[in-house]
C-alpha beads as a LAMMPS data file, in Angstrom:
LAMMPS data file: protein, C-alpha beads

81 atoms
80 bonds

1 atom types
1 bond types

-500.0 500.0 xlo xhi
-500.0 500.0 ylo yhi
-500.0 500.0 zlo zhi

Masses

1 110.0

Atoms # bond

1 1 1 -12.225 12.263 34.296
2 1 1 -13.483 10.866 30.920
3 1 1 -11.251 8.367 29.104
4 1 1 -11.066 10.552 25.972
5 1 1 -9.438 13.491 27.769
6 1 1 -6.794 11.218 29.303
7 1 1 -5.422 10.159 25.880
8 1 1 -1.932 11.218 25.031
9 1 1 -1.234 13.110 21.790
10 1 1 0.753 10.182 20.356
11 1 1 -2.248 7.907 20.903
12 1 1 -4.365 10.314 18.865
13 1 1 -1.737 10.285 16.125
14 1 1 -1.577 6.475 16.121
15 1 1 -5.358 6.417 15.782
16 1 1 -5.193 8.788 12.800
17 1 1 -2.469 6.794 11.079
18 1 1 -4.195 3.468 11.623
19 1 1 -7.362 4.947 10.126
20 1 1 -5.462 6.068 7.047
21 1 1 -3.806 2.672 6.690
22 1 1 -7.194 0.980 6.886
23 1 1 -8.505 3.326 4.168
24 1 1 -5.540 2.560 1.907
25 1 1 -5.911 -1.184 2.441
26 1 1 -9.617 -0.985 1.597
27 1 1 -8.724 0.947 -1.544
28 1 1 -6.128 -1.636 -2.576
29 1 1 -8.517 -4.533 -1.913
30 1 1 -11.214 -2.779 -3.966
31 1 1 -8.727 -2.150 -6.766
32 1 1 -7.659 -5.787 -6.759
33 1 1 -11.273 -7.006 -6.744
34 1 1 -12.473 -4.555 -9.399
35 1 1 -9.463 -4.379 -11.701
36 1 1 -7.062 -7.233 -11.071
37 1 1 -9.355 -10.238 -10.641
38 1 1 -11.230 -9.710 -13.920
39 1 1 -7.922 -9.205 -15.725
40 1 1 -6.503 -12.415 -14.247
41 1 1 -9.433 -14.243 -15.703
42 1 1 -8.749 -12.711 -19.119
43 1 1 -4.986 -12.582 -19.224
44 1 1 -3.116 -13.611 -16.077
45 1 1 0.334 -12.240 -16.799
46 1 1 -0.879 -8.741 -17.696
47 1 1 -3.044 -8.631 -14.580
48 1 1 -0.131 -9.662 -12.358
49 1 1 1.956 -6.872 -13.832
50 1 1 -0.847 -4.374 -13.145
51 1 1 -1.118 -5.600 -9.543
52 1 1 2.656 -5.360 -9.112
53 1 1 2.599 -1.778 -10.387
54 1 1 -0.174 -0.819 -7.970
55 1 1 1.589 -2.552 -5.079
56 1 1 4.819 -0.715 -5.961
57 1 1 2.908 2.579 -5.857
58 1 1 1.473 1.665 -2.444
59 1 1 4.930 0.682 -1.147
60 1 1 6.377 3.978 -2.428
61 1 1 3.551 5.857 -0.699
62 1 1 4.170 4.052 2.589
63 1 1 7.916 4.710 2.328
64 1 1 7.340 8.390 1.588
65 1 1 5.041 8.712 4.615
66 1 1 7.666 7.286 6.972
67 1 1 10.401 9.516 5.589
68 1 1 12.565 6.878 3.958
69 1 1 13.322 6.377 0.313
70 1 1 12.402 3.095 -1.358
71 1 1 15.309 0.806 -2.186
72 1 1 16.694 1.184 -5.715
73 1 1 15.266 -1.189 -8.309
74 1 1 17.661 -3.444 -10.201
75 1 1 17.847 -2.903 -13.969
76 1 1 15.451 -5.135 -15.922
77 1 1 18.118 -6.426 -18.306
78 1 1 20.416 -7.787 -15.562
79 1 1 19.635 -11.429 -14.629
80 1 1 19.139 -12.189 -10.949
81 1 1 21.809 -14.351 -9.298

Bonds

1 1 1 2
2 1 2 3
3 1 3 4
4 1 4 5
5 1 5 6
6 1 6 7
7 1 7 8
8 1 8 9
9 1 9 10
10 1 10 11
11 1 11 12
12 1 12 13
13 1 13 14
14 1 14 15
15 1 15 16
16 1 16 17
17 1 17 18
18 1 18 19
19 1 19 20
20 1 20 21
21 1 21 22
22 1 22 23
23 1 23 24
24 1 24 25
25 1 25 26
26 1 26 27
27 1 27 28
28 1 28 29
29 1 29 30
30 1 30 31
31 1 31 32
32 1 32 33
33 1 33 34
34 1 34 35
35 1 35 36
36 1 36 37
37 1 37 38
38 1 38 39
39 1 39 40
40 1 40 41
41 1 41 42
42 1 42 43
43 1 43 44
44 1 44 45
45 1 45 46
46 1 46 47
47 1 47 48
48 1 48 49
49 1 49 50
50 1 50 51
51 1 51 52
52 1 52 53
53 1 53 54
54 1 54 55
55 1 55 56
56 1 56 57
57 1 57 58
58 1 58 59
59 1 59 60
60 1 60 61
61 1 61 62
62 1 62 63
63 1 63 64
64 1 64 65
65 1 65 66
66 1 66 67
67 1 67 68
68 1 68 69
69 1 69 70
70 1 70 71
71 1 71 72
72 1 72 73
73 1 73 74
74 1 74 75
75 1 75 76
76 1 76 77
77 1 77 78
78 1 78 79
79 1 79 80
80 1 80 81
């Protein structure tokens, strides 16, 4: 019996998900290389904010895919303890 036909459905699903994760990571790395790095060289603080925004979007996407809501963000005007 060939190895492919002996796979379980969950193994196929894990393979699909890992492929999607790899695609997303490649996209984020490309974004960082193409958009963030040049901005850091020009204006570091603005580039870090752009990277943080993109990373927040990626985290929200990952949370939405696993069925959980992202944790609430603290208000910007409240100092951290």
